[in-house]
C-alpha positions as CSV (number, residue, x, y, z in Angstrom):
1,M,0.4,-47.2,-4.9
2,R,-0.5,-48.1,-1.3
3,Q,1.4,-45.1,-0.1
4,L,-0.4,-42.8,-2.5
5,A,-3.7,-44.3,-1.4
6,L,-2.8,-43.5,2.2
7,V,-2.0,-39.9,1.2
8,R,-5.4,-39.6,-0.4
9,Y,-7.2,-41.2,2.5
10,R,-5.5,-39.0,5.1
11,L,-6.1,-35.9,3.0
12,L,-9.8,-36.5,2.5
13,T,-10.5,-37.6,6.0
14,T,-8.6,-34.6,7.4
15,I,-10.5,-32.1,5.2
16,R,-13.8,-33.7,6.1
17,S,-13.2,-33.6,9.8
18,G,-11.3,-30.3,10.0
19,T,-13.9,-27.9,8.6
20,P,-13.9,-25.7,11.7
21,I,-10.2,-25.2,11.3
22,F,-10.7,-23.9,7.8
23,V,-13.2,-21.3,9.1
24,A,-11.0,-20.3,12.0
25,A,-8.0,-19.8,9.8
26,V,-9.6,-17.2,7.6
27,I,-11.2,-15.1,10.4
28,P,-8.0,-13.1,11.3
29,P,-7.2,-12.0,7.8
30,L,-10.8,-11.1,7.1
31,I,-10.9,-8.9,10.2
32,A,-7.6,-7.3,9.2
33,L,-9.0,-6.7,5.7
34,L,-12.1,-4.9,7.2
35,I,-9.8,-2.7,9.3
36,E,-7.7,-1.8,6.3
37,T,-10.5,-1.1,3.9
38,R,-11.4,2.6,4.0
39,S,-12.4,5.2,1.5
40,E,-9.7,7.4,0.0
41,R,-11.1,10.5,1.6
42,Q,-11.2,8.9,5.1
43,F,-7.7,7.5,4.6
44,L,-6.3,10.9,3.8
45,L,-8.0,12.5,6.8
46,E,-6.4,9.9,9.1
47,A,-3.3,9.0,7.2
48,D,-0.8,8.7,10.0
49,V,-3.1,6.8,12.3
50,R,-4.4,4.6,9.5
51,L,-1.0,3.5,8.4
52,T,-0.1,2.4,11.9
53,W,-3.4,0.5,12.2
54,N,-3.0,-1.1,8.8
55,A,0.5,-2.3,9.6
56,G,-0.4,-3.7,13.0
57,A,-3.6,-5.4,11.7
58,A,-1.7,-7.1,8.8
59,F,1.1,-8.3,11.0
60,V,-1.2,-9.7,13.7
61,A,-3.5,-11.3,11.1
62,W,-0.5,-13.2,9.5
63,L,0.8,-14.3,12.9
64,L,-2.6,-15.6,14.1
65,H,-3.1,-17.4,10.8
66,A,0.3,-19.0,11.2
67,L,-0.5,-20.1,14.7
68,I,-3.8,-21.6,13.6
69,V,-2.2,-23.4,10.6
70,V,0.5,-24.9,12.8
71,G,-2.0,-25.9,15.5
72,A,-4.1,-27.5,12.8
73,A,-1.2,-29.7,11.7
74,Q,-0.8,-30.9,15.3
75,A,-4.6,-31.4,15.7
76,F,-4.7,-33.4,12.4
77,G,-2.3,-35.9,14.1
78,S,-5.0,-36.8,16.7
79,R,-6.9,-40.0,16.3
80,K,-10.0,-38.2,17.6
81,P,-11.6,-36.3,14.6
82,F,-13.2,-32.9,15.1
83,G,-16.7,-33.0,16.3
84,T,-16.7,-36.7,17.5
85,D,-17.5,-38.1,20.8
86,S,-14.3,-37.9,22.9
87,T,-15.4,-41.0,25.0
88,A,-15.8,-43.2,21.9
89,P,-12.9,-45.6,21.1
90,S,-10.5,-44.3,18.4
91,S,-10.8,-46.1,15.1
92,D,-8.6,-45.6,12.0
93,L,-8.9,-47.8,8.9
94,M,-5.2,-47.4,8.2
95,D,-4.3,-49.2,11.4
96,S,-5.2,-52.4,9.6
97,A,-3.7,-51.5,6.1
98,P,-1.1,-53.8,4.8
99,I,1.7,-51.2,4.7
100,G,5.0,-50.9,6.5
101,P,5.7,-48.3,9.2
102,R,8.1,-46.3,6.9
103,S,5.6,-46.1,4.0
104,K,2.8,-45.3,6.5
105,F,4.8,-42.5,8.1
106,F,5.5,-40.8,4.7
107,G,1.9,-41.4,3.7
108,E,0.5,-39.8,6.8
109,A,2.9,-36.9,6.8
110,S,2.3,-36.2,3.1
111,G,-1.5,-36.4,3.5
112,I,-1.5,-34.1,6.5
113,L,0.8,-31.7,4.8
114,C,-1.4,-31.6,1.7
115,A,-4.5,-30.9,3.9
116,T,-2.7,-28.2,5.8
117,F,-1.4,-26.6,2.6
118,M,-4.9,-26.6,1.2
119,L,-6.0,-24.8,4.4
120,H,-3.4,-22.2,3.9
121,L,-4.0,-21.9,0.1
122,C,-7.7,-21.2,0.7
123,C,-6.8,-18.2,2.9
124,L,-3.9,-17.0,0.7
125,P,-6.0,-14.6,-1.5
126,V,-7.3,-12.8,1.6
127,L,-3.8,-12.7,3.1
128,A,-2.4,-11.3,-0.1
129,A,-5.1,-8.5,0.0
130,V,-4.1,-7.8,3.6
131,A,-0.5,-7.5,2.6
132,A,-1.2,-5.3,-0.4
133,L,-3.2,-2.8,1.8
134,S,-0.5,-2.8,4.5
135,P,2.4,-0.3,4.5
136,L,4.8,-3.0,5.5
137,P,7.3,-4.2,2.9
138,T,6.6,-7.2,0.7
139,R,9.8,-8.8,1.9
140,L,8.3,-9.2,5.4
141,F,5.3,-11.2,4.1
142,L,7.6,-13.4,2.0
143,V,9.6,-14.2,5.1
144,L,6.4,-15.0,7.0
145,E,5.2,-17.2,4.1
146,A,8.4,-19.1,4.1
147,G,8.2,-19.6,7.9
148,I,4.6,-20.9,7.6
149,L,5.6,-23.4,4.9
150,V,8.5,-24.7,7.1
151,L,6.4,-24.9,10.2
152,M,3.7,-26.8,8.2
153,I,6.3,-29.4,7.1
154,V,7.6,-29.8,10.6
155,G,4.1,-29.9,12.1
156,S,3.0,-32.6,9.5
157,T,6.0,-34.7,10.5
158,V,5.1,-34.5,14.2
159,A,1.5,-35.3,13.4
160,A,2.6,-38.4,11.4
161,W,4.7,-39.4,14.4
162,K,1.6,-39.2,16.6
163,L,-0.3,-41.5,14.3
164,V,2.5,-44.0,13.6
165,A,4.5,-44.2,16.8
166,P,3.4,-46.8,19.4
167,A,1.0,-45.8,22.1
168,S,3.6,-46.3,24.8
169,S,5.5,-43.3,23.6
170,S,5.5,-40.3,25.8
171,R,2.5,-38.1,25.3
172,T,4.4,-34.9,26.1
173,R,7.3,-35.6,23.7
174,G,5.7,-33.6,21.0
175,L,5.2,-30.6,23.3
176,R,8.7,-30.8,24.7
177,S,10.2,-31.2,21.3
178,G,8.2,-28.2,20.0
179,L,9.5,-26.0,22.9
180,L,13.0,-27.1,22.2
181,F,12.6,-26.4,18.5
182,Y,11.5,-22.8,19.2
183,A,14.4,-22.4,21.7
184,L,16.9,-23.6,19.1
185,S,15.4,-21.4,16.4
186,I,15.8,-18.3,18.7
187,S,19.4,-19.3,19.4
188,A,20.0,-19.4,15.6
189,F,18.9,-15.8,15.4
190,L,21.1,-14.9,18.3
191,V,24.2,-16.5,16.8
192,S,23.7,-14.9,13.4
193,A,22.7,-11.4,14.7
194,G,24.1,-8.7,17.0
195,R,22.5,-9.4,20.4
196,E,22.0,-5.8,21.5
197,E,20.6,-4.7,18.1
198,F,18.5,-7.8,17.8
199,F,17.0,-7.6,21.3
200,G,16.4,-3.9,21.0
201,S,14.7,-4.1,17.6
202,I,12.4,-7.0,18.4
203,P,10.0,-5.2,20.8
204,R,9.9,-2.1,18.6
205,F,8.8,-4.2,15.7
206,M,6.4,-6.5,17.6
207,F,4.5,-3.6,19.2
208,F,5.0,-0.9,16.5
209,P,5.4,-2.7,13.1
210,S,6.6,-0.4,10.4
211,K,9.1,-0.2,7.5
212,R,11.6,1.4,9.8
213,S,11.3,-1.1,12.6
214,W,11.5,-4.0,10.1
215,A,14.6,-2.5,8.5
216,A,16.2,-2.3,12.0
217,L,15.3,-5.9,12.8
218,S,16.5,-7.3,9.5
219,G,19.6,-5.2,9.6
220,A,20.5,-6.7,13.0
221,I,21.2,-10.0,11.3
222,D,24.9,-9.9,10.5
223,N,25.2,-13.4,8.9
224,P,22.0,-14.4,7.0
225,V,23.8,-17.4,5.4
226,L,24.6,-18.8,8.8
227,L,21.0,-18.3,9.9
228,V,19.6,-20.2,6.9
229,V,22.1,-23.0,7.3
230,W,21.4,-23.3,11.0
231,L,17.6,-23.4,10.5
232,T,17.9,-25.9,7.6
233,V,20.0,-28.3,9.8
234,L,17.5,-27.9,12.6
235,V,14.4,-28.7,10.5
236,V,16.1,-31.7,8.8
237,S,17.3,-33.0,12.1
238,Y,13.8,-32.8,13.7
239,M,12.2,-34.5,10.7
240,A,14.8,-37.3,10.8
241,Y,14.4,-37.7,14.6
242,F,10.6,-38.2,14.4
243,F,10.9,-40.5,11.4
244,I,13.4,-42.8,13.2
245,S,11.5,-42.6,16.5
246,A,8.3,-43.7,14.8
247,T,9.6,-46.4,12.5
248,R,12.5,-48.1,14.3
249,P,11.6,-51.7,15.5
250,T,12.8,-51.1,19.1
251,S,10.1,-48.4,19.5
252,R,7.4,-51.0,19.0
253,T,8.4,-53.4,21.7
């Protein structure tokens, strides 16, 4: 019950202090929706150009939204709430709660994950409309959605580490670990895909997203099972590392 109370406390305090993040997260898909919304007559007159614009706007909107959501998970791990005086001393009621470090870690991570998921869920109808009006395949947006969910889980774990780990821990560990995570993720794609095809299809898809460029990029992955296994092991290892780092007794000495 104490752990559930911590989840509820962290969820409510995060939502209350993170309102600007909710507004920022919905702006990219709203702009993309305005770009994609045209009358049928105007769309037929500019079909070729409009399809390219719609594809690019949808892809960029989903990427920006993902970056904001992941950044929000990191920001929610700060002891300084949004909109407060940065010179004031930090205060958190849960610092004095009668709960062990392991339960506190799971409570903090679950609360931040719930808040981040609600942030994404509020924007999901607009994102779905953007995807529906885009000529890009639905499979692409499902992959992006899965990636966002995984990054939310990892980001919530790192945020909980920031709140639970002792103050003497390195302040740059989260940044260095994040850079290493992305480097290892890229290496997973390189191992499971043909390097020439993969490197050649990435810029074409990033700068000119379309069904053809997405088919070329996804087709460059020769072993999708290896890719999924590699990424799963990477995510689980990172979560275990931050959990052990934040809760082991030696880290509090």
